[in-house]
C-alpha positions in Angstrom: 0.0 0.0 0.0 1.1 3.6 -0.6 2.8 5.6 2.1 0.2 8.3 3.0 2.9 11.0 3.0 4.1 10.2 -0.6 2.5 12.4 -3.3 1.3 10.5 -6.3 3.0 11.5 -9.6 -0.1 10.6 -11.7 -3.8 11.0 -11.1 -5.8 8.8 -13.4 -9.2 10.4 -13.9 -12.1 8.2 -15.0 -15.4 9.8 -15.6 -18.1 7.1 -16.2 -21.8 6.6 -16.7 -23.5 3.3 -17.4 -20.2 1.4 -18.0 -21.1 -1.8 -16.2 -20.1 -3.9 -19.2 -16.6 -2.4 -19.6 -15.4 -1.1 -16.3 -13.5 -4.2 -15.3 -11.4 -4.1 -18.4 -10.7 -0.5 -17.8 -9.5 -1.1 -14.3 -7.5 -4.1 -15.3 -5.6 -2.0 -17.8 -4.8 0.5 -15.0 -3.7 -2.3 -12.7 -1.4 -3.7 -15.5 0.5 -0.4 -15.8 4.3 -0.8 -15.5 4.5 2.6 -13.8 5.0 2.3 -9.9 1.5 1.9 -8.5 2.5 3.7 -5.3 3.0 6.8 -7.5 -0.5 6.6 -9.0 -3.9 7.5 -7.7 -7.2 6.8 -9.4 -10.3 9.0 -9.2 -13.5 7.6 -10.4 -16.5 9.9 -11.0 -19.8 8.0 -11.6 -22.1 10.5 -13.2 -25.5 9.1 -12.4 -25.2 5.6 -13.7 -28.5 3.8 -14.0 -26.9 0.3 -14.3 -24.6 -1.6 -11.8 -21.5 0.5 -12.7 -21.1 1.9 -9.2 -21.6 -1.5 -7.5 -19.0 -3.2 -9.8 -16.7 -0.3 -9.3 -16.8 -0.3 -5.5 -16.2 -4.0 -5.4 -13.3 -3.9 -7.9 -11.7 -0.7 -6.4 -11.5 -2.3 -3.0 -8.9 -4.7 -4.5 -6.7 -2.1 -6.2 -3.1 -1.6 -4.9 -3.1 2.2 -5.3 -5.0 5.1 -3.8 -8.6 5.2 -5.0 -11.3 7.7 -4.7 -14.9 7.2 -5.9 -17.4 10.0 -6.3 -21.0 9.6 -7.3 -23.6 12.2 -8.2 -26.8 12.6 -10.2 -26.1 13.1 -13.9 -24.3 16.5 -14.4 -22.3 15.9 -17.5 -18.7 15.2 -18.4 -17.5 18.8 -17.7 -18.7 18.7 -14.1 -17.3 15.2 -13.6 -13.9 16.2 -14.9 -13.9 19.2 -12.5 -14.4 16.8 -9.6 -11.2 15.0 -10.7 -9.2 18.2 -11.1 -10.4 19.5 -7.7 -9.4 16.3 -5.9 -6.2 15.3 -7.9 -3.0 15.2 -6.0 -0.8 14.0 -8.9 1.6 16.2 -10.9 -0.1 14.9 -14.1 -3.7 13.8 -14.9 -4.2 10.9 -17.4 -7.9 10.9 -18.6 -9.4 7.5 -19.2 -13.0 6.9 -20.4 -15.2 4.1 -19.2 -14.8 2.3 -22.6 -11.0 2.7 -22.9 -8.1 0.4 -22.0 -4.5 1.4 -21.7 -1.5 -0.5 -22.9 0.8 -1.5 -20.0 3.4 1.3 -20.7 0.9 4.1 -21.3 1.3 6.0 -18.0 5.1 5.6 -17.9 5.5 6.9 -21.5 3.2 9.9 -20.8 5.1 10.8 -17.7 8.5 10.4 -19.4 7.2 12.6 -22.3 5.9 15.4 -20.0 9.0 15.4 -17.8 11.2 15.7 -20.9 9.0 18.5 -22.3 8.2 20.8 -19.4 6.8 23.6 -21.7 4.2 21.2 -23.1 0.9 21.4 -21.2 -1.1 18.6 -22.7 -0.2 15.2 -24.3 -2.4 12.3 -25.2 -2.3 8.9 -26.8 -3.9 7.7 -30.0 -7.3 6.0 -29.7 -8.0 2.7 -31.4 -10.8 0.1 -31.4 -10.0 -3.3 -30.0 -11.0 -6.0 -32.3 -12.3 -8.3 -29.6 -14.8 -5.9 -28.3 -15.9 -3.1 -30.6 -17.2 -1.0 -27.7 -13.8 -0.8 -26.0 -11.1 1.6 -27.3 -7.4 1.4 -26.5 -5.0 4.2 -26.0 -1.5 3.9 -27.4 1.4 6.2 -27.4 2.7 7.5 -30.7 5.6 9.8 -31.4 4.4 13.4 -30.7 5.5 16.5 -32.6 5.5 19.6 -30.5 6.3 23.2 -31.2 7.6 25.1 -28.3 8.1 28.9 -28.6 
């Protein structure tokens, strides 16, 4: 478990609504990250799900080996949900993951490495792709990024 005095480097923000069918795959992809788990926190915001998303999430999150926060509210929209993540994030970086996305195992590590090497860059993101086994799940992958810094 994470030492409570250690600041996470990365906050993974997951804003979800009615993702019962995919949330386990999303969480598994976070658990499979090759970035140190003690340097990550995960903030879930369930935006008024009408299925069993929240129940599945609570059960699954209790077994995660990183700091986890779960917020639930009546439906307010993605913007409000993301504001909840930003207001509660302790990480130096926020990685956004949707409820129908999975991350390759090196995603967080590569994003952090890129941002640390490019301190003038404010935002970086991976490329989205559809997984062939489940057309409702997308995968993020890191691709070479071109930046222009003044």
